[in-house]
C-alpha positions as CSV (number, residue, x, y, z in Angstrom):
1,M,5.3,15.6,-10.1
2,R,4.4,16.5,-6.5
3,H,1.0,14.8,-6.3
4,P,-0.4,12.2,-8.8
5,P,-4.0,12.9,-9.6
6,R,-7.1,11.0,-8.4
7,L,-5.2,9.3,-5.6
8,S,-6.7,8.6,-2.1
9,L,-3.8,8.4,0.4
10,L,-4.9,5.1,1.9
11,V,-2.2,3.7,4.3
12,V,-2.1,0.0,5.0
13,G,-1.2,-0.1,8.7
14,A,-1.6,-3.8,9.6
15,A,1.4,-6.0,9.9
16,V,1.6,-8.7,7.3
17,A,3.8,-11.7,6.5
18,L,6.7,-11.3,4.2
19,V,6.8,-12.7,0.7
20,G,9.3,-15.2,-0.7
21,T,9.1,-17.2,2.5
22,A,11.8,-19.9,3.0
23,I,10.7,-21.1,6.4
24,A,7.0,-21.2,7.1
25,P,5.2,-21.1,10.5
26,V,4.9,-24.7,11.9
27,V,3.1,-26.7,14.4
28,T,4.9,-29.3,16.5
29,A,4.1,-33.0,16.3
30,S,2.0,-32.8,19.4
31,G,-0.2,-30.1,17.8
32,A,1.0,-27.4,20.1
33,T,1.9,-24.0,18.7
34,P,5.7,-23.3,18.7
35,A,6.9,-20.8,21.3
36,C,7.9,-18.6,18.4
37,T,8.0,-18.8,14.6
38,V,10.4,-17.1,12.2
39,E,9.8,-16.7,8.5
40,Y,13.1,-16.0,6.7
41,S,13.1,-14.9,3.1
42,V,15.6,-13.8,0.4
43,T,13.8,-11.0,-1.4
44,S,16.5,-10.2,-3.9
45,Q,19.9,-11.8,-4.8
46,W,22.8,-10.8,-7.0
47,D,26.3,-12.0,-7.7
48,T,27.9,-11.1,-4.4
49,G,25.0,-10.0,-2.2
50,F,21.4,-10.4,-1.3
51,Q,18.5,-8.7,0.5
52,G,16.9,-10.7,3.3
53,A,14.0,-10.4,5.7
54,V,12.7,-12.0,8.8
55,N,9.2,-12.0,10.2
56,V,9.1,-13.0,13.9
57,T,5.9,-14.1,15.7
58,N,6.0,-14.3,19.5
59,N,3.6,-17.0,20.8
60,M,4.9,-16.8,24.4
61,S,4.0,-14.2,27.0
62,A,4.3,-10.6,26.0
63,V,7.8,-9.1,26.1
64,S,9.0,-5.5,26.3
65,S,12.2,-6.2,24.3
66,W,13.3,-8.9,21.9
67,S,16.5,-10.4,20.4
68,L,16.6,-12.8,17.5
69,T,19.7,-14.9,16.8
70,F,20.6,-17.3,14.0
71,D,23.7,-18.6,12.3
72,F,24.8,-18.3,8.8
73,G,26.5,-21.5,7.7
74,H,28.2,-20.5,4.4
75,G,30.1,-17.3,5.1
76,Q,27.3,-14.8,4.6
77,K,28.0,-11.4,6.2
78,I,25.5,-8.7,7.3
79,N,26.3,-5.3,5.9
80,Q,23.3,-3.2,7.1
81,G,19.7,-3.5,8.1
82,W,16.5,-1.8,9.2
83,N,13.7,-2.2,11.8
84,A,16.3,-3.8,14.1
85,K,19.8,-3.3,15.4
86,W,21.8,-5.9,13.4
87,S,25.1,-7.3,14.4
88,Q,27.2,-10.3,13.6
89,S,29.9,-12.1,15.5
90,G,31.5,-14.9,13.5
91,T,28.6,-16.9,12.0
92,T,26.1,-15.7,14.6
93,V,23.7,-12.9,13.6
94,T,21.7,-10.9,16.2
95,A,18.8,-8.7,15.5
96,S,17.6,-6.7,18.5
97,N,14.6,-4.4,18.7
98,E,14.8,-0.7,18.1
99,S,13.4,1.7,20.7
100,W,10.0,1.9,18.8
101,N,9.3,-1.8,18.2
102,G,10.5,-3.5,21.4
103,S,7.0,-4.4,22.7
104,L,5.9,-7.8,21.3
105,G,2.7,-9.1,22.7
106,S,1.6,-12.8,22.6
107,G,0.6,-13.6,19.0
108,S,2.2,-10.4,17.7
109,S,4.7,-10.2,14.9
110,V,7.5,-7.9,13.9
111,S,9.5,-7.8,10.7
112,A,13.0,-6.5,9.8
113,G,15.3,-6.6,6.8
114,F,19.0,-6.6,6.0
115,L,21.6,-6.5,3.2
116,A,24.4,-9.1,3.3
117,S,27.2,-10.5,1.2
118,W,27.5,-14.1,0.1
119,S,29.7,-16.4,-2.1
120,G,29.5,-19.9,-3.2
121,S,26.2,-20.8,-1.4
122,N,23.4,-18.8,0.2
123,A,21.7,-21.5,2.2
124,V,18.8,-20.6,4.6
125,P,19.7,-20.6,8.3
126,T,18.3,-23.7,10.0
127,A,17.7,-22.5,13.6
128,F,16.4,-19.4,15.1
129,K,16.1,-18.2,18.8
130,L,13.9,-15.5,20.2
131,N,15.2,-14.3,23.6
132,G,17.0,-17.6,23.9
133,T,14.0,-19.8,23.1
134,T,14.2,-22.0,20.0
135,C,11.6,-21.1,17.3
136,N,10.1,-23.3,14.5
137,V,10.4,-26.4,16.6
138,D,10.1,-29.5,14.4
139,S,10.2,-27.3,11.3
140,E,12.2,-28.1,8.2
141,P,13.5,-25.4,6.0
142,T,12.6,-25.3,2.3
143,P,15.1,-24.3,-0.3
144,T,15.9,-20.6,-0.8
145,P,13.9,-19.3,-3.8
146,T,16.0,-18.6,-6.8
147,P,15.7,-14.9,-7.6
148,T,14.9,-13.8,-11.1
149,E,17.7,-11.9,-12.8
150,P,16.6,-9.1,-15.1
151,P,17.0,-10.4,-18.7
152,S,18.6,-8.0,-21.2
153,D,19.3,-8.4,-24.9
154,G,21.7,-5.5,-24.7
155,T,19.7,-3.2,-27.1
156,A,19.7,-0.3,-24.7
157,P,23.1,1.3,-24.5
158,A,25.3,1.6,-21.4
159,L,25.8,5.3,-20.9
160,H,28.4,7.3,-19.1
161,V,29.3,11.0,-18.6
162,S,31.8,12.6,-20.9
163,G,32.2,16.3,-20.1
164,N,28.7,17.7,-20.2
165,K,27.3,15.0,-22.4
166,L,26.0,11.5,-22.0
167,V,27.7,9.0,-24.4
168,D,27.5,5.3,-25.2
169,A,30.3,2.9,-25.1
170,G,31.4,4.0,-28.6
171,G,31.5,7.7,-27.6
172,K,28.2,8.6,-29.4
173,T,26.2,11.3,-27.7
174,R,22.8,10.2,-26.5
175,R,20.0,12.4,-25.1
176,L,17.5,10.9,-22.7
177,L,14.1,11.7,-24.4
178,G,10.9,9.9,-23.3
179,V,8.3,9.7,-20.6
180,N,7.6,8.9,-17.0
181,R,5.6,5.7,-16.1
182,S,4.0,6.6,-12.8
183,G,2.3,4.0,-10.5
184,G,5.1,2.1,-8.7
185,E,5.4,4.9,-6.1
186,F,1.8,4.9,-4.9
187,M,-0.2,1.8,-5.9
188,C,1.6,-0.6,-3.4
189,V,1.4,1.7,-0.4
190,Q,-2.3,2.2,-1.0
191,G,-2.8,-1.6,-1.2
192,R,-4.1,-1.4,-4.8
193,G,-1.4,-3.2,-6.8
194,I,2.1,-2.4,-8.0
195,F,1.7,-0.5,-11.2
196,D,-1.2,1.7,-12.4
197,G,-2.3,0.2,-15.6
198,P,-0.7,-2.5,-17.8
199,V,3.1,-3.0,-18.0
200,D,3.1,-5.8,-20.5
201,D,5.2,-5.9,-23.6
202,A,2.5,-4.2,-25.7
203,S,2.2,-1.3,-23.4
204,V,6.0,-0.8,-23.3
205,K,6.2,-1.1,-27.1
206,A,3.6,1.7,-27.3
207,I,6.0,4.0,-25.6
208,A,8.8,3.0,-27.9
209,D,6.5,3.7,-30.9
210,W,6.4,7.4,-29.8
211,K,10.2,7.2,-30.6
212,A,11.0,7.6,-26.9
213,N,14.3,6.3,-25.8
214,T,13.9,6.6,-22.0
215,V,11.3,5.5,-19.4
216,R,11.5,6.9,-15.9
217,I,10.1,4.5,-13.3
218,P,9.1,6.0,-9.9
219,L,9.5,3.7,-6.9
220,N,8.5,3.5,-3.2
221,E,11.2,2.6,-0.7
222,E,8.9,0.8,1.8
223,C,7.5,-1.4,-0.9
224,W,11.0,-2.3,-2.3
225,L,12.3,-3.0,1.2
226,G,9.2,-5.0,2.1
227,L,8.3,-3.2,5.3
228,S,5.5,-4.6,7.4
229,N,3.0,-1.7,6.7
230,I,2.8,-2.8,3.0
231,D,0.5,-5.6,1.8
232,A,2.8,-8.5,1.3
233,Q,1.6,-9.3,-2.2
234,Y,2.8,-5.8,-3.3
235,A,6.1,-5.8,-1.3
236,G,9.6,-7.1,-1.1
237,A,10.3,-9.9,-3.6
238,N,7.0,-9.4,-5.4
239,Y,7.6,-5.7,-5.9
240,I,11.3,-6.1,-6.8
241,T,10.4,-8.8,-9.4
242,A,7.8,-6.6,-10.9
243,V,10.2,-3.6,-11.2
244,K,12.9,-5.9,-12.7
245,D,10.5,-7.2,-15.2
246,L,9.4,-3.7,-16.3
247,V,13.1,-2.6,-16.5
248,A,13.9,-5.7,-18.7
249,K,11.0,-4.8,-21.1
250,V,12.2,-1.2,-21.4
251,V,15.7,-2.4,-22.1
252,A,14.5,-4.9,-24.7
253,H,12.8,-2.1,-26.6
254,G,16.1,-0.2,-26.7
255,M,15.1,2.4,-24.1
256,T,17.0,3.5,-21.0
257,P,15.2,2.6,-17.7
258,L,15.6,5.4,-15.2
259,V,14.6,4.0,-11.7
260,E,13.8,6.8,-9.2
261,L,12.9,7.1,-5.6
262,H,9.6,9.0,-5.4
263,W,7.9,8.3,-2.1
264,S,9.8,7.7,1.1
265,Y,9.6,7.3,4.9
266,G,9.7,10.1,7.5
267,Q,7.1,12.3,9.1
268,Y,7.0,15.9,7.9
269,T,4.1,18.3,8.8
270,G,5.8,21.6,8.0
271,N,5.5,24.0,5.1
272,S,4.1,22.4,1.9
273,S,3.6,19.0,3.6
274,G,2.0,16.4,1.4
275,C,0.7,14.3,4.3
276,S,1.2,13.9,8.0
277,D,1.9,10.1,7.6
278,V,5.3,8.8,8.7
279,H,5.0,6.1,6.0
280,A,5.9,6.5,2.3
281,S,2.5,7.6,1.2
282,C,3.4,11.1,-0.2
283,Q,6.2,13.3,-1.3
284,K,8.6,14.1,1.6
285,P,11.1,17.1,1.5
286,M,14.2,14.9,1.7
287,P,15.2,11.2,1.8
288,D,15.4,9.6,5.3
289,A,18.5,8.2,6.8
290,Q,16.7,5.3,8.3
291,Y,15.8,3.5,5.1
292,T,16.9,5.4,2.0
293,P,20.6,4.4,2.0
294,S,19.5,0.8,2.4
295,F,17.0,1.2,-0.4
296,W,19.7,2.5,-2.8
297,A,22.2,-0.1,-1.8
298,S,19.7,-2.8,-2.6
299,V,18.5,-1.2,-5.9
300,A,22.1,-0.6,-7.0
301,S,23.1,-4.1,-6.1
302,T,20.2,-5.4,-8.1
303,F,21.0,-3.5,-11.3
304,K,24.8,-2.9,-11.1
305,D,25.5,-5.6,-13.6
306,D,23.2,-3.9,-16.2
307,P,24.9,-0.5,-17.0
308,A,21.9,0.4,-19.2
309,V,19.9,1.2,-16.0
310,A,20.2,4.7,-14.6
311,F,19.4,5.9,-11.1
312,D,17.5,9.1,-10.1
313,L,18.2,9.5,-6.3
314,F,15.1,11.4,-5.1
315,N,12.2,12.8,-7.0
316,E,11.7,16.4,-5.9
317,P,13.6,17.6,-2.8
318,Y,12.1,20.6,-1.1
319,P,14.2,21.2,2.1
320,D,14.0,24.9,1.2
321,R,10.3,24.9,2.3
322,A,11.5,23.8,5.8
323,T,14.7,25.7,6.4
324,S,15.0,29.4,7.0
325,T,17.9,30.1,4.7
326,T,19.1,28.9,1.3
327,T,22.4,27.9,2.7
328,Q,20.7,25.6,5.2
329,A,18.6,24.1,2.4
330,W,21.5,23.3,0.1
331,T,23.6,22.0,3.0
332,C,20.8,19.7,4.0
333,W,20.4,18.6,0.4
334,R,24.0,17.6,0.1
335,D,25.0,16.5,3.6
336,G,21.7,15.4,5.3
337,G,21.7,14.8,9.0
338,T,19.6,17.0,11.3
339,C,18.0,19.6,9.1
340,P,16.1,22.7,10.4
341,G,12.3,22.2,10.1
342,I,12.5,18.4,9.3
343,S,11.8,16.1,12.2
344,Y,13.5,13.0,10.9
345,E,17.2,12.4,10.2
346,V,17.9,13.2,6.6
347,A,20.0,11.3,4.1
348,G,21.8,13.8,1.9
349,M,22.6,13.3,-1.8
350,Q,26.2,12.5,-0.8
351,D,24.9,9.7,1.5
352,L,22.9,8.2,-1.4
353,V,25.8,8.5,-3.9
354,D,28.0,6.7,-1.4
355,A,25.3,4.0,-0.9
356,V,25.2,3.4,-4.6
357,R,28.9,3.4,-5.2
358,G,29.5,1.3,-2.2
359,T,28.0,-1.6,-4.0
360,G,30.4,-1.3,-6.9
361,A,27.7,0.0,-9.2
362,K,29.0,2.5,-11.8
363,N,25.5,3.3,-13.3
364,L,24.5,6.9,-14.1
365,I,23.2,8.8,-11.1
366,L,20.9,11.8,-11.3
367,A,20.4,14.3,-8.5
368,G,17.7,16.9,-8.6
369,G,18.0,20.3,-6.9
370,L,15.8,22.3,-4.5
371,A,12.2,23.6,-4.9
372,Y,10.9,20.2,-6.2
373,S,14.0,19.9,-8.5
374,N,13.1,23.3,-10.1
375,D,16.0,25.2,-8.6
376,L,19.6,24.3,-9.7
377,S,21.0,27.7,-8.8
378,Q,23.7,26.3,-6.4
379,W,23.8,22.7,-7.7
380,L,27.4,23.1,-8.9
381,T,28.5,24.6,-5.6
382,Y,27.0,21.7,-3.6
383,K,27.6,19.0,-6.1
384,P,28.1,15.6,-4.4
385,S,31.4,13.8,-4.9
386,D,31.2,10.8,-7.3
387,P,34.3,8.7,-7.6
388,T,33.1,7.4,-11.0
389,G,32.4,10.8,-12.5
390,N,28.9,9.6,-13.6
391,L,26.8,12.2,-11.9
392,V,24.0,14.1,-13.7
393,A,22.0,17.2,-12.7
394,A,18.2,16.6,-12.7
395,Y,15.6,19.3,-13.2
396,H,11.8,19.4,-13.3
397,V,9.7,22.1,-14.9
398,Y,6.0,22.7,-15.3
399,N,4.2,25.8,-16.5
400,F,3.3,26.7,-12.9
401,N,6.9,26.5,-11.5
402,T,8.9,29.5,-10.4
403,C,11.7,28.8,-12.9
404,A,9.6,28.3,-16.0
405,S,10.8,30.9,-18.4
406,E,13.7,31.2,-20.9
407,S,15.2,34.0,-18.9
408,C,15.4,31.8,-15.8
409,W,16.7,28.8,-17.8
410,N,19.4,31.0,-19.3
411,S,20.5,32.3,-15.9
412,T,20.3,29.2,-13.8
413,L,20.3,26.1,-16.0
414,A,22.7,27.0,-18.8
415,P,25.7,27.4,-16.4
416,V,25.0,23.9,-15.0
417,A,24.5,22.4,-18.4
418,A,27.8,23.8,-19.5
419,Q,29.6,21.6,-17.0
420,V,27.6,18.5,-16.5
421,P,24.9,16.6,-18.3
422,L,21.4,18.0,-17.5
423,V,18.2,15.9,-17.7
424,A,14.8,17.4,-17.2
425,G,13.3,14.3,-15.6
426,E,9.8,15.8,-15.7
427,I,8.3,18.4,-18.0
428,G,4.6,19.1,-18.3
429,E,1.8,21.6,-18.1
430,N,-1.7,21.5,-16.5
431,T,-3.6,23.1,-19.4
432,C,-4.4,20.0,-21.4
433,S,-2.4,21.7,-24.1
434,H,1.2,21.7,-25.1
435,S,2.3,25.3,-25.8
436,F,4.5,25.4,-22.7
437,V,6.2,22.1,-23.2
438,D,6.8,23.0,-26.9
439,T,8.7,26.1,-25.7
440,A,10.6,24.1,-23.1
441,M,11.5,21.3,-25.6
442,K,12.8,23.8,-28.1
443,W,15.1,25.4,-25.4
444,F,16.4,22.0,-24.4
445,D,16.8,20.9,-28.1
446,D,18.8,24.0,-28.9
447,R,21.3,23.0,-26.2
448,G,21.3,19.3,-26.8
449,L,19.7,18.5,-23.4
450,S,17.4,15.7,-22.3
451,Y,13.8,15.7,-21.1
452,L,11.0,13.3,-20.1
453,G,7.3,14.1,-20.2
454,W,5.0,13.5,-17.2
455,T,3.2,11.1,-17.4
456,W,2.4,7.9,-19.3
457,N,-0.8,7.3,-17.4
458,T,-4.5,7.5,-18.5
459,W,-5.6,10.1,-15.9
460,D,-7.8,13.0,-16.8
461,C,-5.3,15.6,-18.1
462,S,-7.4,18.4,-16.4
463,S,-6.4,17.0,-13.0
464,G,-2.7,16.5,-14.0
465,P,-0.4,16.3,-17.0
466,S,-1.4,12.9,-18.5
467,L,0.1,12.1,-21.9
468,I,-2.2,9.3,-23.0
469,S,-5.9,8.3,-22.9
470,N,-5.2,4.7,-23.6
471,Y,-2.2,2.5,-23.0
472,D,-2.0,1.7,-26.7
473,G,-0.4,5.1,-26.9
474,T,-3.4,7.2,-27.9
475,P,-2.3,10.7,-26.9
476,T,-4.3,13.4,-25.0
477,S,-4.3,16.8,-26.5
478,Y,-1.4,17.6,-24.2
479,G,0.4,14.4,-25.2
480,I,0.2,15.1,-28.9
481,G,2.9,17.8,-28.4
482,L,5.5,15.4,-27.0
483,R,4.6,12.5,-29.3
484,D,4.9,14.5,-32.5
485,H,8.0,16.2,-31.3
486,L,9.8,12.9,-30.4
487,R,8.8,11.4,-33.8
488,A,10.0,14.5,-35.6
489,L,13.4,14.3,-33.9
490,N,13.8,10.7,-35.0
491,D,12.5,10.8,-38.5
């Protein structure tokens, strides 16, 4: 969905400390403030890699450029990073400022993050230098926090693509039928929490009681990466842990978790702009090259050992609103780079597939088309290359979309669905009724396709398609259509 209802686009702009801190700011024995302090944190860790972050405070005179150095003592290797130019020579890691964050006043802080590999031990570095000056004088590092791995009882099946179907390990066809659980994309960037409403076991069970088998979970890349504009309590390790906990609950109830990038970085003020903010506080036309590949490398590394989890690369691309030709739009969609009408460097769908597969993750990947995922007319022509063959076409449809009729579905969706699995990641209508979704569900049912209703949130359905009025599963008049339909399919 393009714009969640009843949301004020509040952007948290102040720099904040990172969570999961392994080295805290210190004061020397004499009581003097150290020349600089560095907080190092491991925000997520998996079998062969981890996501780390540093928060650097300069207590010396103001500088116009900065360079942080430290040593890894156990063979860790930096793969990629953000908010700094990261490099590594032997054991020595260097993070130097980017062009936009070189100025560091006295008492000012800057944060940056990275992805790295490790084996055997992932001990915290013991010494840091800022522009050659030793930081954290007289400090003692505390142990690296042990990350929480997502528990799974294996009740949700591992799915893969077979022709134009999704099948489980035994070859049984499975359609993804369920709901979206909005909140993780906007609450954190607005400084109001992580999820909108409860995500405890009872609330997840209520979804399962509708006979849903899939829950789509929208995410925010700045919150996942723990960037400094996000309130620390809703960012980095705290955000990742909350997402992993929800994913684990969804899996435990036999449902497929579909994690999806909804809001991302990059300033866009052109046609159909959702906001003028550079930060991830609204829907942007395309993913950004600066952060999105790192986001997906981190998400994929976090969940690659749980094949029940599926990945939806980007909620609703709309480069067609910025470009002057359809060819330009589809080329931007697949290849990214410098796209007409978009001021930031774009990460194309191929870049994101590569970021996921580069971690070794073989999980299902969904890629939505143009026009807010409502246009799949050239999806097959521009289909990204996936070495695992586990790529799925994603489609969104509401009663007010351009392609919202059976004739359009027959001409543009049916050819795609004949060759690859097709998942309608969002279906809905803004009428507080369900006549349109009833028609859409029948069309998808007749072809054995998948669909997910927007959205399992207790918003007023007159301001947006809200399926429920209470998190115990009480449906709205619109939600009754999806609930009764899913139950009828599984009776």
